[in-house]
C-alpha positions as CSV (number, residue, x, y, z in Angstrom):
1,G,28.9,-2.7,-12.4
2,A,27.4,-5.4,-10.4
3,T,25.0,-4.6,-7.6
4,S,25.7,-7.6,-5.4
5,F,27.7,-5.6,-2.8
6,G,24.9,-3.0,-2.6
7,I,22.3,-5.6,-2.1
8,A,24.4,-7.3,0.6
9,A,24.9,-3.9,2.4
10,V,21.1,-3.3,2.5
11,V,20.4,-6.9,3.7
12,S,23.1,-6.4,6.4
13,E,21.5,-3.1,7.5
14,L,18.0,-4.7,7.7
15,A,19.4,-7.5,9.8
16,L,21.1,-5.1,12.2
17,C,17.9,-3.0,12.5
18,I,16.0,-6.1,13.5
19,T,18.5,-7.8,15.8
20,L,19.7,-4.6,17.5
21,N,16.2,-3.0,17.6
22,K,17.7,0.1,16.0
23,L,14.3,1.5,15.0
24,S,16.0,3.1,12.0
25,V,13.8,4.8,9.5
26,I,14.4,3.2,6.1
27,P,12.4,2.9,2.9
28,L,10.8,-0.5,2.8
29,S,7.8,-2.1,1.1
30,T,5.1,-3.2,3.6
31,Y,1.4,-3.6,4.0
32,C,-0.3,-0.2,4.5
33,E,-3.7,-0.4,6.1
34,R,-4.3,3.2,5.1
35,F,-4.1,2.2,1.4
36,D,-5.0,-1.5,1.7
37,A,-1.9,-2.5,-0.3
38,C,1.8,-3.2,0.1
39,L,3.6,0.0,-0.8
40,S,7.1,1.4,-0.3
41,F,7.2,4.1,2.4
42,P,9.8,5.0,5.1
43,V,9.3,2.7,8.1
44,S,10.8,2.4,11.6
45,L,12.3,-1.1,11.7
46,G,13.1,-3.0,14.9
47,T,13.0,-6.3,16.6
48,N,9.2,-6.6,16.1
49,G,9.6,-5.8,12.4
50,V,7.9,-2.7,11.0
51,E,7.2,-0.7,14.2
52,R,5.4,2.1,12.3
53,I,5.1,3.6,8.9
54,V,6.4,7.2,8.5
55,Y,4.0,8.7,6.0
56,P,5.5,11.9,4.4
57,E,3.3,15.0,4.2
58,M,1.3,14.6,1.0
59,S,-1.1,17.0,-0.8
60,E,-4.6,15.8,-1.7
61,K,-3.4,15.2,-5.2
62,E,-0.4,13.1,-4.1
63,I,-2.7,11.0,-1.8
64,A,-5.1,10.4,-4.7
65,L,-2.1,9.3,-6.8
66,V,-1.0,6.9,-4.1
67,E,-4.5,5.6,-3.8
68,E,-4.6,5.0,-7.5
69,S,-1.3,3.2,-7.3
70,A,-2.6,1.0,-4.5
71,K,-5.7,0.2,-6.5
72,I,-3.6,-0.9,-9.5
73,T,-1.4,-3.0,-7.1
74,R,-4.4,-4.7,-5.6
75,S,-5.8,-5.4,-9.1
76,M,-2.6,-6.9,-10.3
77,C,-2.2,-9.0,-7.1
78,S,-5.8,-10.3,-7.3
79,K,-5.0,-12.0,-10.5
80,Y,-2.6,-14.3,-8.7
81,M,-4.4,-14.6,-5.4
82,K,-7.3,-16.8,-6.7
């Protein structure tokens, strides 16, 4: 089936979080200083946008995998940022 209603529901929730300063924790792609890349993590979203990133507990191996993913993301983006 079509996803148009699902997309509309998500956009509506994002708008409510921002306009009502709900500070709901939702998965969202945002710039993460920790990894120097835009990645998808749970964030607290409110009137000021992303208020904080809620990093899950990760093992050293998982952190290394996220760092590798961020490295690949930066590499791919650099091709288009010139």
